[in-house]
N, CA, C and O atoms as CSV, one atom per row, in Angstrom:
chain,resi,resn,atom,element,x,y,z
A,1,UNK,N,N,0.821,-1.215,0.000
A,1,UNK,CA,C,0.000,0.000,0.000
A,1,UNK,C,C,0.852,1.262,0.000
A,1,UNK,O,O,2.004,1.254,0.434
A,2,UNK,N,N,0.287,2.299,-0.475
A,2,UNK,CA,C,0.973,3.590,-0.538
A,2,UNK,C,C,1.104,4.186,0.864
A,2,UNK,O,O,0.167,4.128,1.661
A,3,UNK,N,N,2.263,4.755,1.155
A,3,UNK,CA,C,2.479,5.433,2.432
A,3,UNK,C,C,1.680,6.734,2.458
A,3,UNK,O,O,1.590,7.441,1.454
A,4,UNK,N,N,1.112,7.034,3.602
A,4,UNK,CA,C,0.337,8.261,3.786
A,4,UNK,C,C,0.931,9.020,4.962
A,4,UNK,O,O,1.070,8.467,6.053
A,5,UNK,N,N,1.279,10.269,4.750
A,5,UNK,CA,C,1.810,11.106,5.820
A,5,UNK,C,C,0.640,11.770,6.529
A,5,UNK,O,O,-0.189,12.431,5.904
A,6,UNK,N,N,0.585,11.584,7.854
A,6,UNK,CA,C,-0.519,12.131,8.639
A,6,UNK,C,C,0.028,13.025,9.746
A,6,UNK,O,O,1.068,12.713,10.327
A,7,UNK,N,N,-0.644,14.119,10.045
A,7,UNK,CA,C,-0.143,15.041,11.067
A,7,UNK,C,C,-0.200,14.470,12.479
A,7,UNK,O,O,0.546,14.923,13.348
A,8,UNK,N,N,-1.058,13.494,12.730
A,8,UNK,CA,C,-1.194,12.963,14.086
A,8,UNK,C,C,-0.050,12.050,14.508
A,8,UNK,O,O,-0.051,11.561,15.637
A,9,UNK,N,N,0.926,11.804,13.638
A,9,UNK,CA,C,2.141,11.079,14.027
A,9,UNK,C,C,3.351,12.005,14.091
A,9,UNK,O,O,4.473,11.545,14.300
A,10,UNK,N,N,3.134,13.288,13.913
A,10,UNK,CA,C,4.239,14.253,13.959
A,10,UNK,C,C,4.755,14.411,15.388
A,10,UNK,O,O,4.026,14.200,16.357
A,11,UNK,N,N,6.008,14.780,15.492
A,11,UNK,CA,C,6.619,15.033,16.797
A,11,UNK,C,C,5.821,16.099,17.538
A,11,UNK,O,O,5.519,17.154,16.981
A,12,UNK,N,N,5.483,15.821,18.790
A,12,UNK,CA,C,4.757,16.784,19.597
A,12,UNK,C,C,3.255,16.573,19.662
A,12,UNK,O,O,2.569,17.246,20.432
A,13,UNK,N,N,2.731,15.644,18.862
A,13,UNK,CA,C,1.283,15.391,18.881
A,13,UNK,C,C,0.917,14.612,20.137
A,13,UNK,O,O,1.630,13.689,20.529
A,14,UNK,N,N,-0.189,14.981,20.763
A,14,UNK,CA,C,-0.590,14.292,21.985
A,14,UNK,C,C,-1.178,12.915,21.677
A,14,UNK,O,O,-1.705,12.673,20.592
A,15,UNK,N,N,-1.075,12.037,22.644
A,15,UNK,CA,C,-1.491,10.642,22.480
A,15,UNK,C,C,-2.979,10.505,22.186
A,15,UNK,O,O,-3.371,9.656,21.386
A,16,UNK,N,N,-3.811,11.322,22.817
A,16,UNK,CA,C,-5.256,11.196,22.594
A,16,UNK,C,C,-5.625,11.466,21.139
A,16,UNK,O,O,-6.551,10.849,20.613
A,17,UNK,N,N,-4.921,12.370,20.493
A,17,UNK,CA,C,-5.172,12.649,19.070
A,17,UNK,C,C,-4.838,11.428,18.222
A,17,UNK,O,O,-5.603,11.063,17.330
A,18,UNK,N,N,-3.703,10.798,18.494
A,18,UNK,CA,C,-3.306,9.607,17.742
A,18,UNK,C,C,-4.268,8.456,17.988
A,18,UNK,O,O,-4.632,7.744,17.052
A,19,UNK,N,N,-4.683,8.266,19.233
A,19,UNK,CA,C,-5.624,7.191,19.545
A,19,UNK,C,C,-6.962,7.400,18.843
A,19,UNK,O,O,-7.560,6.442,18.352
A,20,UNK,N,N,-7.431,8.632,18.794
A,20,UNK,CA,C,-8.692,8.928,18.101
A,20,UNK,C,C,-8.564,8.654,16.601
A,20,UNK,O,O,-9.483,8.117,15.982
A,21,UNK,N,N,-7.429,9.023,16.025
A,21,UNK,CA,C,-7.206,8.776,14.597
A,21,UNK,C,C,-7.168,7.279,14.309
A,21,UNK,O,O,-7.733,6.829,13.313
A,22,UNK,N,N,-6.510,6.504,15.165
A,22,UNK,CA,C,-6.468,5.052,14.985
A,22,UNK,C,C,-7.855,4.433,15.126
A,22,UNK,O,O,-8.209,3.521,14.379
A,23,UNK,N,N,-8.628,4.918,16.069
A,23,UNK,CA,C,-9.999,4.431,16.240
A,23,UNK,C,C,-10.827,4.713,14.994
A,23,UNK,O,O,-11.592,3.857,14.548
A,24,UNK,N,N,-10.679,5.898,14.437
A,24,UNK,CA,C,-11.400,6.256,13.212
A,24,UNK,C,C,-10.987,5.349,12.060
A,24,UNK,O,O,-11.840,4.875,11.310
A,25,UNK,N,N,-9.688,5.104,11.911
A,25,UNK,CA,C,-9.207,4.223,10.838
A,25,UNK,C,C,-9.796,2.824,10.964
A,25,UNK,O,O,-10.259,2.254,9.977
A,26,UNK,N,N,-9.782,2.273,12.165
A,26,UNK,CA,C,-10.307,0.914,12.332
A,26,UNK,C,C,-11.820,0.864,12.162
A,26,UNK,O,O,-12.357,-0.118,11.651
A,27,UNK,N,N,-12.501,1.911,12.586
A,27,UNK,CA,C,-13.953,1.983,12.388
A,27,UNK,C,C,-14.289,1.983,10.903
A,27,UNK,O,O,-15.329,1.464,10.496
A,28,UNK,N,N,-13.408,2.566,10.094
A,28,UNK,CA,C,-13.616,2.621,8.645
A,28,UNK,C,C,-13.099,1.378,7.926
A,28,UNK,O,O,-13.027,1.361,6.697
A,29,UNK,N,N,-12.736,0.330,8.683
A,29,UNK,CA,C,-12.357,-0.932,8.069
A,29,UNK,C,C,-10.876,-1.137,7.843
A,29,UNK,O,O,-10.491,-2.146,7.252
A,30,UNK,N,N,-10.039,-0.235,8.281
A,30,UNK,CA,C,-8.584,-0.405,8.145
A,30,UNK,C,C,-8.084,-1.232,9.327
A,30,UNK,O,O,-8.000,-0.734,10.450
A,31,UNK,N,N,-7.756,-2.486,9.071
A,31,UNK,CA,C,-7.385,-3.382,10.162
A,31,UNK,C,C,-5.915,-3.764,10.176
A,31,UNK,O,O,-5.475,-4.475,11.080
A,32,UNK,N,N,-5.158,-3.315,9.211
A,32,UNK,CA,C,-3.729,-3.620,9.152
A,32,UNK,C,C,-2.990,-2.303,8.944
A,32,UNK,O,O,-2.766,-1.879,7.810
A,33,UNK,N,N,-2.619,-1.670,10.032
A,33,UNK,CA,C,-2.042,-0.328,9.980
A,33,UNK,C,C,-0.589,-0.386,10.429
A,33,UNK,O,O,-0.275,-0.927,11.490
A,34,UNK,N,N,0.294,0.179,9.609
A,34,UNK,CA,C,1.708,0.287,9.951
A,34,UNK,C,C,1.990,1.746,10.275
A,34,UNK,O,O,1.583,2.642,9.536
A,35,UNK,N,N,2.684,1.983,11.374
A,35,UNK,CA,C,2.963,3.346,11.817
A,35,UNK,C,C,4.462,3.604,11.877
A,35,UNK,O,O,5.249,2.716,12.205
A,36,UNK,N,N,4.834,4.816,11.558
A,36,UNK,CA,C,6.200,5.304,11.741
A,36,UNK,C,C,6.063,6.589,12.530
A,36,UNK,O,O,5.281,7.467,12.165
A,37,UNK,N,N,6.814,6.704,13.604
A,37,UNK,CA,C,6.647,7.882,14.449
A,37,UNK,C,C,7.946,8.344,15.071
A,37,UNK,O,O,9.032,7.917,14.681
A,38,UNK,N,N,7.812,9.220,16.039
A,38,UNK,CA,C,8.947,9.848,16.710
A,38,UNK,C,C,8.873,9.608,18.209
A,38,UNK,O,O,7.800,9.398,18.775
A,39,UNK,N,N,10.031,9.643,18.826
A,39,UNK,CA,C,10.118,9.518,20.282
A,39,UNK,C,C,10.043,10.888,20.933
A,39,UNK,O,O,10.480,11.870,20.333
A,40,UNK,N,N,9.508,10.985,22.132
A,40,UNK,CA,C,9.004,9.918,22.989
A,40,UNK,C,C,7.534,9.585,22.750
A,40,UNK,O,O,6.988,8.688,23.393
A,41,UNK,N,N,6.896,10.296,21.834
A,41,UNK,CA,C,5.457,10.101,21.607
A,41,UNK,C,C,5.125,8.677,21.157
A,41,UNK,O,O,4.075,8.139,21.509
A,42,UNK,N,N,6.013,8.076,20.387
A,42,UNK,CA,C,5.712,6.752,19.852
A,42,UNK,C,C,5.688,5.698,20.961
A,42,UNK,O,O,4.797,4.849,20.985
A,43,UNK,N,N,6.653,5.745,21.874
A,43,UNK,CA,C,6.648,4.812,23.006
A,43,UNK,C,C,5.412,5.013,23.875
A,43,UNK,O,O,4.831,4.044,24.363
A,44,UNK,N,N,5.013,6.249,24.067
A,44,UNK,CA,C,3.813,6.541,24.852
A,44,UNK,C,C,2.582,5.974,24.166
A,44,UNK,O,O,1.723,5.390,24.827
A,45,UNK,N,N,2.480,6.135,22.851
A,45,UNK,CA,C,1.346,5.594,22.103
A,45,UNK,C,C,1.302,4.070,22.218
A,45,UNK,O,O,0.235,3.497,22.437
A,46,UNK,N,N,2.447,3.414,22.074
A,46,UNK,CA,C,2.496,1.956,22.200
A,46,UNK,C,C,2.044,1.529,23.597
A,46,UNK,O,O,1.297,0.561,23.737
A,47,UNK,N,N,2.489,2.241,24.620
A,47,UNK,CA,C,2.076,1.920,25.993
A,47,UNK,C,C,0.560,2.023,26.142
A,47,UNK,O,O,-0.057,1.156,26.761
A,48,UNK,N,N,-0.041,3.059,25.591
A,48,UNK,CA,C,-1.500,3.202,25.646
A,48,UNK,C,C,-2.185,2.077,24.881
A,48,UNK,O,O,-3.196,1.546,25.341
A,49,UNK,N,N,-1.655,1.708,23.729
A,49,UNK,CA,C,-2.253,0.630,22.935
A,49,UNK,C,C,-2.170,-0.706,23.667
A,49,UNK,O,O,-3.008,-1.584,23.461
A,50,UNK,N,N,-1.165,-0.858,24.516
A,50,UNK,CA,C,-1.027,-2.075,25.303
A,50,UNK,C,C,-1.837,-2.024,26.595
A,50,UNK,O,O,-1.839,-2.976,27.377
A,51,UNK,N,N,-2.527,-0.900,26.812
A,51,UNK,CA,C,-3.401,-0.792,27.969
A,51,UNK,C,C,-2.723,-0.348,29.250
A,51,UNK,O,O,-3.331,-0.395,30.319
A,52,UNK,N,N,-1.467,0.082,29.161
A,52,UNK,CA,C,-0.756,0.516,30.355
A,52,UNK,C,C,0.053,1.777,30.047
A,52,UNK,O,O,1.234,1.692,29.709
A,53,UNK,N,N,-0.577,2.936,30.163
A,53,UNK,CA,C,0.110,4.178,29.819
A,53,UNK,C,C,1.336,4.460,30.689
A,53,UNK,O,O,2.152,5.314,30.342
A,54,UNK,N,N,1.475,3.762,31.805
A,54,UNK,CA,C,2.628,3.967,32.674
A,54,UNK,C,C,3.733,2.946,32.455
A,54,UNK,O,O,4.707,2.922,33.208
A,55,UNK,N,N,3.597,2.092,31.424
A,55,UNK,CA,C,4.623,1.078,31.182
A,55,UNK,C,C,5.907,1.737,30.704
A,55,UNK,O,O,5.907,2.889,30.271
A,56,UNK,N,N,6.985,0.998,30.788
A,56,UNK,CA,C,8.293,1.540,30.462
A,56,UNK,C,C,8.805,1.006,29.121
A,56,UNK,O,O,10.016,0.886,28.931
A,57,UNK,N,N,7.918,0.689,28.204
A,57,UNK,CA,C,8.339,0.236,26.886
A,57,UNK,C,C,9.007,1.394,26.152
A,57,UNK,O,O,8.536,2.530,26.196
A,58,UNK,N,N,10.097,1.089,25.486
A,58,UNK,CA,C,10.811,2.101,24.718
A,58,UNK,C,C,10.998,1.591,23.294
A,58,UNK,O,O,11.444,0.464,23.079
A,59,UNK,N,N,10.659,2.417,22.346
A,59,UNK,CA,C,10.860,2.088,20.945
A,59,UNK,C,C,12.231,2.630,20.556
A,59,UNK,O,O,12.460,3.840,20.569
A,60,UNK,N,N,13.129,1.730,20.213
A,60,UNK,CA,C,14.464,2.146,19.805
A,60,UNK,C,C,14.429,2.656,18.362
A,60,UNK,O,O,13.589,2.243,17.563
A,61,UNK,N,N,15.347,3.550,18.049
A,61,UNK,CA,C,15.428,4.138,16.712
A,61,UNK,C,C,15.524,3.034,15.664
A,61,UNK,O,O,16.366,2.142,15.765
A,62,UNK,N,N,14.658,3.101,14.662
A,62,UNK,CA,C,14.590,2.166,13.530
A,62,UNK,C,C,14.202,0.751,13.959
A,62,UNK,O,O,14.461,-0.205,13.228
A,63,UNK,N,N,13.587,0.604,15.128
A,63,UNK,CA,C,13.129,-0.700,15.573
A,63,UNK,C,C,11.767,-1.037,14.982
A,63,UNK,O,O,11.070,-0.174,14.449
A,64,UNK,N,N,11.409,-2.298,15.087
A,64,UNK,CA,C,10.105,-2.768,14.615
A,64,UNK,C,C,9.341,-3.371,15.780
A,64,UNK,O,O,9.883,-4.178,16.536
A,65,UNK,N,N,8.090,-2.981,15.922
A,65,UNK,CA,C,7.232,-3.511,16.972
A,65,UNK,C,C,5.920,-3.937,16.331
A,65,UNK,O,O,5.349,-3.218,15.511
A,66,UNK,N,N,5.451,-5.124,16.720
A,66,UNK,CA,C,4.138,-5.590,16.249
A,66,UNK,C,C,3.214,-5.664,17.450
A,66,UNK,O,O,3.463,-6.389,18.413
A,67,UNK,N,N,2.144,-4.894,17.364
A,67,UNK,CA,C,1.126,-4.864,18.413
A,67,UNK,C,C,-0.213,-5.155,17.757
A,67,UNK,O,O,-0.580,-4.524,16.766
A,68,UNK,N,N,-0.936,-6.108,18.313
A,68,UNK,CA,C,-2.302,-6.383,17.864
A,68,UNK,C,C,-3.239,-5.718,18.859
A,68,UNK,O,O,-3.136,-5.950,20.064
A,69,UNK,N,N,-4.152,-4.892,18.358
A,69,UNK,CA,C,-5.043,-4.133,19.234
A,69,UNK,C,C,-6.481,-4.289,18.776
A,69,UNK,O,O,-6.784,-4.165,17.589
A,70,UNK,N,N,-7.355,-4.559,19.717
A,70,UNK,CA,C,-8.789,-4.515,19.469
A,70,UNK,C,C,-9.226,-3.119,19.881
A,70,UNK,O,O,-9.371,-2.842,21.072
A,71,UNK,N,N,-9.434,-2.240,18.917
A,71,UNK,CA,C,-9.722,-0.837,19.215
A,71,UNK,C,C,-11.090,-0.648,19.870
A,71,UNK,O,O,-11.330,0.379,20.503
A,72,UNK,N,N,-11.993,-1.628,19.725
A,72,UNK,CA,C,-13.287,-1.480,20.387
A,72,UNK,C,C,-13.173,-1.704,21.890
A,72,UNK,O,O,-13.847,-1.036,22.673
A,73,UNK,N,N,-12.321,-2.644,22.292
A,73,UNK,CA,C,-12.142,-2.909,23.725
A,73,UNK,C,C,-10.948,-2.146,24.296
A,73,UNK,O,O,-10.847,-1.947,25.507
A,74,UNK,N,N,-10.044,-1.721,23.405
A,74,UNK,CA,C,-8.839,-1.040,23.866
A,74,UNK,C,C,-7.785,-1.986,24.405
A,74,UNK,O,O,-6.850,-1.551,25.077
A,75,UNK,N,N,-7.922,-3.274,24.120
A,75,UNK,CA,C,-6.970,-4.267,24.606
A,75,UNK,C,C,-5.943,-4.564,23.531
A,75,UNK,O,O,-6.288,-4.956,22.416
A,76,UNK,N,N,-4.675,-4.374,23.877
A,76,UNK,CA,C,-3.593,-4.629,22.940
A,76,UNK,C,C,-2.664,-5.716,23.451
A,76,UNK,O,O,-2.578,-5.969,24.653
A,77,UNK,N,N,-1.970,-6.350,22.519
A,77,UNK,CA,C,-1.030,-7.415,22.859
A,77,UNK,C,C,0.254,-7.212,22.068
A,77,UNK,O,O,0.224,-7.064,20.846
A,78,UNK,N,N,1.384,-7.206,22.776
A,78,UNK,CA,C,2.682,-7.091,22.126
A,78,UNK,C,C,3.053,-8.443,21.535
A,78,UNK,O,O,3.154,-9.432,22.262
A,79,UNK,N,N,3.254,-8.496,20.226
A,79,UNK,CA,C,3.645,-9.746,19.566
A,79,UNK,C,C,5.153,-9.866,19.490
A,79,UNK,O,O,5.704,-10.930,19.771
A,80,UNK,N,N,5.836,-8.780,19.110
A,80,UNK,CA,C,7.290,-8.777,19.096
A,80,UNK,C,C,7.835,-7.362,19.058
A,80,UNK,O,O,7.144,-6.414,18.687
A,81,UNK,N,N,9.110,-7.248,19.455
A,81,UNK,CA,C,9.839,-5.992,19.466
A,81,UNK,C,C,11.257,-6.316,19.019
A,81,UNK,O,O,12.007,-6.968,19.744
A,82,UNK,N,N,11.626,-5.859,17.821
A,82,UNK,CA,C,12.936,-6.153,17.254
A,82,UNK,C,C,13.752,-4.872,17.164
A,82,UNK,O,O,13.407,-3.977,16.393
A,83,UNK,N,N,14.831,-4.768,17.941
A,83,UNK,CA,C,15.680,-3.584,17.830
A,83,UNK,C,C,16.490,-3.620,16.536
A,83,UNK,O,O,16.760,-4.686,15.983
A,84,UNK,N,N,16.862,-2.453,16.075
A,84,UNK,CA,C,17.618,-2.311,14.837
A,84,UNK,C,C,18.901,-3.166,14.850
A,84,UNK,O,O,19.285,-3.705,13.813
A,85,UNK,N,N,19.547,-3.292,15.981
A,85,UNK,CA,C,20.797,-4.039,16.076
A,85,UNK,C,C,20.645,-5.498,15.639
A,85,UNK,O,O,21.616,-6.099,15.179
A,86,UNK,N,N,19.472,-6.069,15.770
A,86,UNK,CA,C,19.232,-7.449,15.368
A,86,UNK,C,C,18.860,-7.592,13.902
A,86,UNK,O,O,18.745,-8.714,13.408
A,87,UNK,N,N,18.669,-6.490,13.197
A,87,UNK,CA,C,18.263,-6.549,11.796
A,87,UNK,C,C,19.423,-6.356,10.831
A,87,UNK,O,O,19.218,-6.338,9.617
A,88,UNK,N,N,20.610,-6.214,11.340
A,88,UNK,CA,C,21.777,-5.962,10.473
A,88,UNK,C,C,22.350,-7.235,9.949
A,88,UNK,O,O,23.331,-7.211,9.207
């Protein structure tokens, strides 16, 4: 699929804006969404998607994380987290 640049993943965007945008996307039938973002907002968003906004998950630069989320219940599950160092 074609990459789409969205303002709600820009540096400095609050988590509630990103969560609302993701909810809208899934409501419209988009069930396989890939995100690219910036720190520290991206780690915060992942923590919220996993249901624990106070978790200490950190997204390393150029890392890959797979999270499955049921946006209707707000329950997310971490499937894997691969740091860039393991992809070389």
